[in-house]
N, C-alpha and C positions, 0 to 999 in steps of 0.2 A: 438816224439809225441805219436806214437803207444806204445812205451815202457812205457810212464807215465800212459797211460790207463791200460796197462797190469799190471803195478805195483799196481795201485788202485784196479783193479779187484782181483789181488792176495791177497792183504790185506783183501779185503772183503770176499773172499772165505775162507781164513784161519779163519776169525772170525765166518763165518757161519758153517764151517765144511763141510764134504763131503755130508751130508744128510740134506735136508730141508723138510723132510716128515712132514705132519701135524699131530699133536697128538690128535686132536679132543677135547682138553680141553684148557682152557685159560692159563694153566701153564705147563712148561716143567716138566716131571716126573723123568727123569734120570739125576742124578748129574754128571754122567760121560760124558755127552754131552758137546761139546765145547761151550763157551759162545756165545750168539747171537751178531750179528753185531750191534754196537751202532748206534743210529739215525744219529749222525754226520757223520759216515762213509758212511751210505746209501746216505745221501744228497751229500757228497763230490764225491762219485762215479758217481752219476747222472751228476753233473756239469762237472766233469773231462771227462766223456764219450763224452758229446756233444762238449766240448771245444777242447779237444785234438785229438779225433778221427774224428770228423765231422766238425771242423772249426766253431763252434758257438761262438759268442761273449757273455760273461757273463755280465749281467746287474744286479744292486742291486734291492732288493725288494723295490717297491714303498711304500710310506706311505699309511696306511689303510684309511686315509682321502683322498678322490679322489681329484686330482688336476684339477681344472677347469671343472668339470663334474657335473652339478646340477642334472642329472638324477640318481645319485648314492648317497646313504647315506654313504656307506662304499665300499672300494674296495672288490669285491666278486670273482674275478678271475684274473689270471695272465695276461690275455689279456687286462685288463682295461687301463693300461698305454700306450698300443699300439693302442688304438682306432683311434687316428689321422692317423695312417698308413692305417688302414682298410678303413677309411672314405675318405682317400685321402687329408686330410686337414693339414697334418704335415708340419711344417715350413721347407721349403727347405734348410734354413741356419742352422738348428739345427742338433745336433749329431744324433738324432733319424732318420732323413731323410736318413742317410747312413746305417741303419740297414738292413741286409739281412738274416743272420742266428743268432738267439739269443736264449739263455737259461737262466733261473734263478729259484730261489725259492722264491715264493711270499707269504707274509702273507695275509690272506683273512678273511673277516667277512661275514657270511651269516646269518643275523638276520632280514630279511625283504626284500621287493621288489620282483623282478621276480625270483631270485634264493635264496630261503629262506629255510634253514635247521632247523629253530628254532623248528618246531613241531616234527621233527624226533629225536632231541637230547634226550637221555634218553630212547627212545623206541627201539633203536637198539644199536649195539656195534661199529658203524663205522661212525656216523655223528657227526659233531661238528659245533658250531657257529663260532669259531675261529680256523683256521687250516692253514697249510702250503701247497701250491700247487707247485709241481715241474713242470716246463713247458719248452717247446721248440717251436720255431717259425721259419717259413720260409716265407719271405715277397716277394711280387712281382713276384711269380713264380720261386723263387730260386730253390726250388724242390717241389714235390707234393706227391701224394699218395704212390707211390711205395717206395720212399726213406723214407718217414715218417714211414710207416709200418715196413720196414726192420730195421730201427734204433731202433724202440720200441722193436721188437722181439729180436734183438741182445742184447740190454741192459738187458732185463728181463731174457733171457735164458742163455746167455753166461757170462755176467758180474755179475748179481745177482744170477745166477745159479738156477732159479726157474724151476722145472721140466716142460717140455713142455706139459705133459699129464694132468697137473693141470690148464692149461690156455685154456680159451674159448674166442671166439671173436664174435662180432655182427657187422652187417653192415646195411645200410639203404635199406629197402626193397621196397621203392617207396611209392608214395602217389597219387592214381588215382584222388582224388579230386583236388589236386594242379597240376595235369598233370606232375608229376615227376616220371621218370623211376627209377627202382632199381639201386643201385650203384654196378653193376656187376663187374666193374673194381676193386673195393676194395675187393670184394669177391674172385676174381681170384688171386689177389695179396696174400691173406692169404693162399689160397690153394697152390700157388707156393712156399710159405715159409714152407710148410709141415704141416699146420694145417689140421687135418682130416675134411672132409665135415660134419661129425656128430657133430663137435664142432664149426661150423661156422653157426651162427644164423642170420636169416633175421627178422629184427624188423621194426616197423613203425616209423612215424615222431615223435611221443611222446618220443621215446627212442633214435632215431638215426638221428634226424635232429635238429641241434643246431642253435638258433637264439640269437643275441645279445640283441635285444629288439623288440618292436612292429614294428619298421622299421630298416633298415640298413643291413650290411653284414651278411650273414648266409650261411649254407650249410650242406651237409650230414656229418655224423660223424661215426666213427667206434670205438667200445669200446673193451677193453681187460679185461676179468673177470678172477678171481681166484676161483677155486672150493674148497670150504672148506671141502666138503665131501671126497675128494681124492679118488674117485672111490668106496666108500662104500655107497651103497644106491643111492638115487636120488641126482643129483648135487645140491650144495648149492653155488650159484654164488654171489660174491661180486665184484663190479666194481673197477678196479685198475686205468685204464688209458683211457682217452677219446681223440681221435684224430679227430679234426674238420678240414674239408676241405672247406674253405671259397671260394665259387665260384658263389654265387647268392647274390642279393640285394633285400630285402623286401621293396617294394615301399609303398608310403602312401595309395595307393588304394588296398593294399594287394597282388598285383601281384608280381611275381619273375622275375628279369631280371639278365642276366649274369654280373658279375663284370668285369670291365676293366682289373683288375689284380687279380690273385688267390693267396691265402695265406694258410699256414698251421698253426694251433693253437692247441697245445696239452697241456693237464693238467692231473697230477696224484697227488692224495693226499699223502703227505709224511707219514701221520699217518697210513693209510691203508697199504702202502708198507712196512713200518717198522713192522707192525703187522704180515704180511706174512713172512718176513725174520726172525723175532724173534720167529716164531711159536706160535703166540698168536691169540686166537679167538677174543679178544677184543682189540681195539686200546688203551684202558685205562690201559692195562697190559703191555704196552711197556715202554721203558726207557724215552720216552717223557713225560709220566704222572706219572710213579711210584714214582719218588722223591716227587712230590707234594702230591700224595695220601698217601704215607708213613708218610709225615710230618703231614698231617691232622689226620691220624689215631693215631699218637703219641700224638698230641694235644688233641684229643678226649679222649684217654685213661687216660692221666694225669689229665684232668679236670673233668672226671666223670660227664657228663651232666645229669641233673635231669629229662629232658624230651626230647621227640623227637622233639618238637618245637624248643628247644634250639639248637639242632644239625642242624635243617633245616635252621635256620636263622644265624648260625655261631656265636652264642653268648653263650660261654661256661662259666657257673658260673660267669656271670657278666663281663667276659673278651672277647676280640675279637681276633680271630686268623687269619683273612684274611691278615692283614698287615704283619704278620710273614711269611705267605706262599708266599707273592708276591716276596720275595727275592729268594725263592726256584725255582720259574718258570720264573723269569724275566731275569736271567743272561745267560751266555754262548752264543751259536750260536742262540738260539731262540730269544733272545732280542738284538741281535747285531745291530739292526737298530734304536734303541731308540736314539733320539737326546738329546743334552744338557748334562750338568754335573750331577753327582750323587746328588749334593746339590739342583740343580734346579728342577730336575724331579725324586726325590726319589720315587720309586714305593711304598715303605712302607708308606711314609708320605701321598702320594696321596690317597692310598687305605684306610689308617687310617682315614683321614678326611671324605671320602665318607662313610665309614662304620659307623663311629660315628654318622654322620648326619642321615643315614638310620635307625640305631637302635633307635635313639631318636624319629624319625617319627613313627617307628613301635610301640614303647611303647605308644606314644600319640594316635596312631590309635586304639590300643587295648582298651584304656580308652574310646574313643569316641564310639566304637562299643558296649562296655559293657553298657555305659550310654544309648545309643539308644535302646538297647535290653530291658532294664528295662521298657521303656515306651511302648513297643509293646505288642499287644495282642497275644494269643497263635497261631493264624492262620495268623497274619500279616506278609507281606513280608518286608524285610529290605529296607528302603527308598533309591531310586536311587540317590537322591540329596546328602545324607550323603556319600554313596559309592563314588560318583563322587568327593566330596570334599576331600576324602582320597586318590584319585588316582593321577597318574602322570599328568593328565590334571587339577587336582584340586590344593589343598594347600599342602598336605603332601608328595606327590610324591611316593606313594606306588603302585606297579603294581596291576592292577585290578584282575588278576588271584590270587594274594596273598590274596587280600581282600575276594574274593569268597571262597578261601580255609579256611580262618579263620572263615567265616560264616558257611561253610559246617561242620566244626568241632563242631559248636554249634547247628547244625540241623536247620539252618535258611536259607530260600530261598531269593535270591536277586531279586529285581524288574528289571528284564532284559529288559523289554519293555521300562521302564522309562529310563534306562541307555542308550539304543539305541537312544531315543529321545534327551537326553542331548548331546550325541555324535554328532548327526546331527546339533543341535543348535550351538555347539562349532565349528564345521567345517564351518558353515555359518558365525559365528562371526570372525573366523580367516581369512576367505576369504575377509570379509569387511575391516578388520584392516590391511591386508597385504599391503606392498608397491605396488603401481601400477606396474603391470608387463610391462616391456619394450617390446614394440611390436616387434615381430620377423620379421626381414627384409628378403629381398630376399637372397637366398643362392645358391651356386653352389653345386649340389649334386655330388656323386661319379662318375656318368656317365659323367656329364659335365666336371668335372676335368680331367677325363681320356681322353676325346675327345680333350681337349685343349693340353694335353701333347702329344697325338698322332699326332696332327697337328703341334707340335713344337712351339706353341704360347709362347713367352717369358714371364717370370714372371714380375709383375708390379714393376717398379722402383719407390718406394715411398720416396726416399731420399729428394725430394724437399719439403716435409712437414717440414723439419728443416731449410728451407731457409727463415729466418726472422731475423730482427735486430732492435736495438734501434736507433731511430733518435736522433740527438743532442738535440732536444727539449724534448725528454723523451718518446714520443709515439713509438709504435711498427709498423714496416712496414712489411706486409706480401705480398710477391711477387706472382704474377700470375704464372701459369705453362702452358707451351705449350705442347700439347699432341695429339696423334692420336687414333681414335676409332679402336680397334682391334676386338671387338665382341659385339653384342647386344643380349639381351634376353627379351622376353616378360615376363609378370608378372608370368606366370606359368612355366617359366624356359626354354622355347623353344628358341633355337638359331635362330636369323633372321639376315638379312643383312641390313634392314632399319626399321624404326619405326617412328611414328608421331601421329598427331591427338589427342594430349593430353593424350596419353597412358603413364601409369607407366611402367618403363623399367629398365633393368640392363645394365650397360656399363662396358666393360673392356677397359682400356687404356694402352698405353705403359708406361706411367709415370703419377704420380699424386702428388699434394701437399696436398691432403686430408688425415687426420689422420683416419685410419680405427679402429673401436672400438676393443680394446684389452688392456690387462694389467690394467683393471679397469677404463680406461678413455673412456668417451663417444666419439662417432664418430664426426668428423667435419660435418658441413653442409655449404651450400653455393650455387653456381650456376656455370654453364659453358655457353660459347657462341661459336658459330662456327666462325672460323677465318675470313670468308668472310661475316659474317652477325652479327655484334656486337650488334644490337639492339633487338635481340630475346634471352631471357634468358631461360635456361633450369635448373629449380630448382633441386638441389641435396639434398635429405633429409638425407642421411647417406652413409657411406662407410664401407664395411665389408671385412675382410681378409679371403680368402679361399685357403689354400694350397699355399700361396705365390702370389696369384692373388688378386687384390683389386677390388671388385665389387661395383660400384657406383649405388645407387638407385635414379633414377631421373624421371622427367616428361618431355615428349617431346611435346611441344606445336606445333612444326612444324617438318618436316622430318629431321631425323638424320640417316646417313648411315655409314656402316663400311668403314673405310678409311678417314673419315672426320677429318680435323684438327680443334682442339678445344682449348679454353683457359679456365682454371679453376681458380675460385676465391673462397677462403674460407670466411665464415662469420666471420669477424674480431672480433666482440664483443663476439661471441660464443667461438671462439678459445682462445681469451685472457682469458675469464672466466675459461675455462678448464685448461689453463696454470697456472693461479693463484691457482686453487684448487689442481692441481697436485703437484706443488712445496710446497704448504701448507701441503699436505698429507705427503710428505717426512719429512718436519720439525716436524710435529706432531708425526710421527713414531719415529724420533730421540729423541724428547722431552720426549716421554713416556719411552724410555729406560733410559734416564737420570734420570727421576723421580722415576721409579719403578725398575730399574735394568736391566741387560743384558738378563735376562730370558724372557723379554716381547717381544714376537715375533708376527709379523704381520700374520694374517690368511686370509686376503682378503681385497679388497677395491673397491669402485666405486665412480666416481666423474663426475659431469657435471657442467655447469656454475653456478648453483644455490647453490649446497652444496656438501660436500664430506662425505663419509662413510668409516670408518676404523674399521675392526675387528681385535682384538688383543688377544693373549693368556695371561691371567693374573692369578696370584695365588689367587686373591680375588677381589671383586668389588672395584673400585676406591673410595677413600674417597673424600669429597669436597676439602680438603686441597691438595690432590694429583692432582685433576682436575685443581685447581687454579695454582698449581706449573707448570703443563704442559703448560697451556696457557701462563704463564709468560715466560717460556723458549722460546716458539715460538715467542712471542712478542719481546723478546730481539734479536733474530736472524733476525727478520723482521726489527727492528729498526736499525740494523747495516748495512742494505742494502748490504749484501754480494754478490759477484758474484757467479753465478751458472755455473759450468764447466761441459762439456759433451765430451765424446770421445768414440770411438769404439776400443775395445782391444780384444785380444785372450781370449777366455773363460777360458783357463787354468791359465792365470795370476790372475784370481780373486778367485781361489780355496782356498788359504791359507791366505787371508787378514783378520787380526783380526778386528772384528766390522763391516765388510761389510754386508749390509742388502740385502738379497735375499729371494725369496719364493721357495717353493717346486714346481718348474715349469721347463718345458723344455725351455732352453734359446738358442737363436741362437748363432752361432760362426762365426765371432766375435760378441761380445755382447756390448751393449751401457751402459756406466757407467755415472751416474749423481752424481756430488760432489758439496757440498755447501761450498764455501769459500776456498777450497783447490784444486789446479789443480789435474786432474785425475792421472797423472803419480806419483805425490807425494802421493796421497791418497792410491795408490796401492802398494806403497813401504812398505813391512812388517815392516821395521825398523822404519818407521815414526810414526806408531800408529795413523795416522791422522783419520782413519775411526772410531776410538773409541771416537774421540773428536768432530766430526761433522757428518752431514748426507751424507753417501755415499751408493748408491744403484745401483743395476742392473735394468735398466728401459729403455723401448723403447718410453716412452711418450714424449710429448712436454712440455717444462718448461719455466718459466721466465728466463731472463738472469741475473736478480738481485732480491734478496728476498724482497726488499722494496715495490715492487708493490703489495705484498699480503695485505699490509695495516694493517690488524688486523685479528685475528682468535679467534673465540668463539666456544667452545664445547657446543652445545645446546641440546644434547640428549645422553643418555647412558643407555644401558640395557644389561642384561645377555642373550646371545643367548643360552648358555648351560653352565654347570659348567666349569669354566676355560676359557671361551671365552666371551669377552665384545665387544659390538658394540658401536662405538662413531659416532655421527653426528656433523658436524661442518660447520660453514659459515665463510666467510672472508669479508674484505673490508668494504664498507658502511653498508652492512647487519649486520656485526659483531658490528659496532658502534651502530646501532639501537637497537640491542639485549641488549647491555650494558645499554642503556638509559631506555629500558623497565624494565630491572632488577632493576635499581636504583629507578624507579618510584614505582614499587611494594614493594620494601624494605621500602620505606617511608610510604606507606599505611599500611604495617604490623606493623611498629613502632607506627603509630598513633593509630591503633586498640589496640595494647598492652597497650598504655597509657590510653585509654578509659576503658579498662578492669581493670586496676590497680586502677582507681578512684572508681570502684564499683558502684552498683546500688541497690536500694531497691524496684525496680519495676520489676515484672516478665516480663511484656511486653517489657520493654526496654532491659532486659537481653536476652530475646529471639531474639530481633532484632539484638543485638550485636553478638549473636551466629550465626545467619543466615549470617551476614556480614562476619564472619570468614569463613563460608562455601563457600561464593562466592569468597573470596580472595583465598582460597585453590584451587578452580576450576581455577581461573585466573592464579595462579602460576603453576598449573599442566600443563596447555596448552599453556602458553606464550612462544614465541621464545625469550629465555633469556639464560644467562650463566648457565650451568648445575650445577656448584658448588654452585652458588647462589640459584638456585631453591631448591637444596637439603637442604641448610641451612634454607631457608624460610619455606620449608615444615616441617622441624623438629620444628621450632619455632611455626608455626601455629598449629601443632598437640598439643603442650603443651598449647597454648592459647585456643584452642577449648575445651580441657579437663577442663581447668579452668573455661571457660564460662559455660560448661555443669554442673560442680560442683556448680557454683553459682546459676544456674537455679534450680537445685535439692534442694538446701538449701532454696531458696525462696519458691519453691512449697511445700516443707515439712512444712515450717512455715504456709503457707496458709492453707494447709490440716489440720494442727493441730487446727487452729481456726474453720474451718468448722466442724471438728470432734466433738469439744466441743459443738457447736451449735446443732448438730444432737443428741448427747447423752442427752442434756437437753430436746429435744423434745420427744425422745424415751427412757424413763427411764427403762423399763423392757420389757420382752417378747423375744421369740426366733427369731423374724424377724424384720428387718428394711428395709422398701421399701419407698423411698422418692426421691425428686428432690433436687439438690443443684447446685448453679452456679459454674462453673469451666472453666478456660480458655483453658484447654487441657485435653486429655484423661489421660495423665500421672498424672495430679493433681487429677483427679477423682479416679484413681486406688489407689493413696496414701491415699485418704480419706477413701476408703473402707478398706484398709489394717489396717489403724490406728484404725478404729472402731472395727474390728475383734480382734485386739490385746488387746484393752481395754474391749471388751465384747466377750470373746472366744466362748461362747455358743450361740451367735447370728449369724444368716445368714443375709448378707447385699446385697441389690441391689440398686444402685443409678442411676438416670437419670439426665443428664445435658443438658438443651435446649441450642442450638447454633443459630446463625443467619440463616435466610432463612429456618427455620423449621427443621434443622438437630438436631439430638439428640445423645449424647454420653451415653454409658452404661458400667457399671462396676459392678461386683458382686463377692462374695466369700461366700462359704458355711461354716457353723460352723464345728468345729473339731468333734463334736459328731453326725453329720448328718448321715442319713441312706445311705448305699452304692448307692442306686438308685438315690439319690439327688446329682446331679453334677452341678458345676458352668457352665460348657460349655453348658449343655442342658438347664439350666435356662436362660442364656443370649440368646441362640438361640431362645427359645420360645418367649421372649419379642421382640428381634430385628426382627424376622421374622414377627411378628405382625406389626412392623413399616416399613416393606418392606426393611429391611437391612440385615446385616450379623453379625456373631459372631465367636469368636475363643477363645481358651484357654485350660485349663486342668480341671481335676475333681474338683479342689479346687478353682482356680481363673480363671475368664474369663472376656472378654470385647467385645464390639461391637459397631456398629453404626446403625442408622436408620433415618427415617424422618416422623414426624407426628405433627399435630397441636393439637391433643387431648392427652395430657400427662396423664390425669386422667385415660383414658381407658388403656393406656400402663401400668400405675402403678397397675391398677386392675388386668390386665393379669399377672403381676409379682407376686402379692400377691396370686392369685388363684393357679398359678402353684406351688408356694412354699408350700402352705397349703396342696395340694394334696400329696406332697412328704414328708412333715413332719408328 
C-alpha cells in the first residue's frame, strides 16, 4: 500500500522536477525545465494517496443533476451526495450507510444558489462555473481535525512537493455574536505541523465557518492557501483546500446545537491545484484548458472573423465552432462519467442543436431590436416588454445580459424598472400556475435520529406493507398489522411518553404496513386502533421514512402511550389507487423506450391515486403519433393481464443486466426488483435478455399483482421542463375511459365546425360567430382532460380552421369596406379632408374603409366615426402622405376621442380609438377643427 503511494508520488515528482518555484507569469520561460505534471497525474495522486495510504474508499463522481435534492439546481460540492449521512437520514440498508472514509473527484457546477461563482468568472484567473473538486471525508467521528490537517499537509508538501514556505493557513477566529469560541485546536495543530505563526491567520465566520444551507450541519473550517508572490513583496494568496469540521447543526430558529456525530468534509479545486503544480498563474493556462483554447484559437485564425461580435457569439463567418470543440473537452478523464452511447449522447450533436437554435434566436433578436429602435425617439428607453419577450423568460430565450450588451453597443438604455416589474409579475404567475406544493409533514431531525440510535431503538420493520393478496373473487385483501408504540413526538418534534386530547403527533412503531413516501409514490393513509380499545380510531395522515425509521403522522383523540399495542389499517382504496398508478408508471416507462428507443431515460416521477407524473429524457418533444403508440403499448400489456413479479436480490446482481431500468439513486442492498410478465430470476439472467422485452425495474413501491387492474391509461398532459426533458401526466382506469369519451366528443364538435366553415357564409356577423365558436372550441380543447395525442391533433386542426375563418372575415370586411368607400368618395368629391360617420360592425372594418379611402385619394386625410349601440363610438383616421410633420394620426385621434371621454392609439400615419357620446356632430366638428389647424 505504502509502496503504491510512493510510486505515484515518485512519478509525480519526476514530472514536476526538483523545483516548483513560481515564475510570476502565466507561462514557463525556460525550455530546459522538465514538463509539468499532467492534470490526470495530479488527480490520480490525490486518489491514490487517500486510498492506499489512509484507507479511504474511492467513490465515483455523482451526476451534476442532484439526486432527490430539490434544494439544488446542480451539484455544487463534493459533499452533496453525502448529505443523507450528514443529516442522519441515510438508508441503513444502502451501501452509503457503511461509508467511513471516502475520497473522490466530483464534477461541480456553481452557477446560482448559495454557492455561486458566476459573477467571478472572467474577473479573476481561478473561478469557474464548472470545475472538478477533489474531496476527502470522514464520517461519524472516524477521524477529525488532527488527522485531516496532517493528511492535507502531507499530501501537499510530501507528495506534490509544494514548498512549505509558499503555504499559508487560516482558521476560524470565533464569532462573539453567535457565542462561538475561536478554533484554537486547529490553530495549534497547524503550529505543531511546523507552519510558522506568521502564516497562520485568524479569520471570521464569513471566511472560516462553512454552512450547508440556511439550516443543517455546519462547522468551522480551515483553509490552505498558496502564495503567488513567493516571498517577493506582499503575499498574494489563492485558496487551495478547504477542510470543514462538521460539529454543529443550524436550527430553524438560527441557533447552533452540537451534532450527534462529527464529520470531516474537505474540498480542493483540481484546476487551482494543477495551476500551482504546472507553474501557471491562470487555471486557463493548464493542460485542462489549453487543448480547448488552442482549438478555439485555430478555428478563429482560420475563419478570420469580421467582427468582435462574431467572436463573442462563436459564429465565425456563418459557421459554428462550438460543436467541434465539444469533442476537444468532452473526452478523456474529464468526461468519463457521461452516460449512454456515443450515438445517444453525442456532445457534438447536442451542442450543435443548441447552438443552431441559439444563433437563430440571436439573429431574430437583432432584427426585433433594430425594428424597435427605429420607432424610438432619441431619448426613449428601450421598452421592457420587448426585452422581456427576447429573454429566457420570454419567447426567444436570449440571456438578458446579452440583450443589455447589444443595446449598450447601440447607445440605448433599457427600461430596468419596467423589467423588474415584469419579473415580479412573472414570479407571481409561476407561483399561481405551479403544482400545489405537497405539505411538508413531520420529520425527525438529526438530533432526534441521533438520540434514537443512542438509545438503541430498532429500525422500523416495514415489510408488512407487502402483505396483500388477490382474493379468488378478484379483489385485493390488505391485512392489518400488529405493532407496538416505541416513541411519541409532539407536533414540534419533542419526544414524549404519552399524548392525547386531539393532538397531532408523530409515532414510531416497531413495525408497520404503511408505505412511507419514497420513490415517487405517495404515502399510505389510514388509521390505527389500540388493541384493547377497538372503537377509537387514530387517523394516520401519512408516513415518512427518516433514516430507516418510519414516522407516522396521526391525530390522537384519546390517550396514547409508549408501549401501547396497536393495530394498523391502511386506506384500501387509496393504497389500491397508488398500486394502479405505480404499475402503470412502470408500463409507461417501458412503452416509452419501446416507442422512442433505449435512450429514453426516466428523470423522475410522482404518483398518487388520482394521477401519475413521469419525467423522461427525450431527444425531441413527442409527436402525437408517438404519444398514441405509447398508449397503445401500455393498453396491450394491460389487456394481457400479465403477472407482476417482485423479489429482493443482491444489488450486485443487477449491475450488468441489459435493459434493467434504474435511476441515479442510492439503492438499498438487497434491492427489490419488479418485473412484469417474467419471474425476477429469469429477468436478471443476462443471457435471457428479458429486461429488454418487458418492464424490469429496481423499485421499493407497492404494485398490482396483475396488470389487468390498471384498466386503461391515457396521457393527458405533456410539456417540456427543459431542453431534453419531457413531463408526462397520465390517468388510469375509469378516469382514462372518461378522458377518451371527452376527446371523442370534442373531435365531433371540431368536425362539425369544419363542415360549417366549408359551406361558407356571405354574412360578416355569421362569419364572426363561427370564428368565436372556433375560439371557444380551442379553449375547451386546451383545458379538457383528454388524450394528449388527440389534443395536439385537434389543436393543429383548429389553428388551421381559425386561420380560414379569419381569412373569410377579412374578405367579407374588405368587400363591405369597398362599398362604404365608394359611397364616401361620392359624397366627398374633392378637398384635402374627409371627416364623416359611417356604419361599421367593427373597428377592423372602419380601419379598412379609412385605408381604402387614402389609397384612392392619397392627398386626403381621413377621419371616420362609427356609432355603436349604447352610445359607444369607434374612431379611425389616417393622415395624407403630404401632410405636415406636426399633423399626426395619433394626435388627431386622441383629440377627438378625448373629447368623447375615450382613448386612442396608433402611429404618426394611422390611428384608432373609442369613445362615447350622443352628440356626433360636435365630435365631427372637433375633428375638422383640429385638422384644419394642422393643415
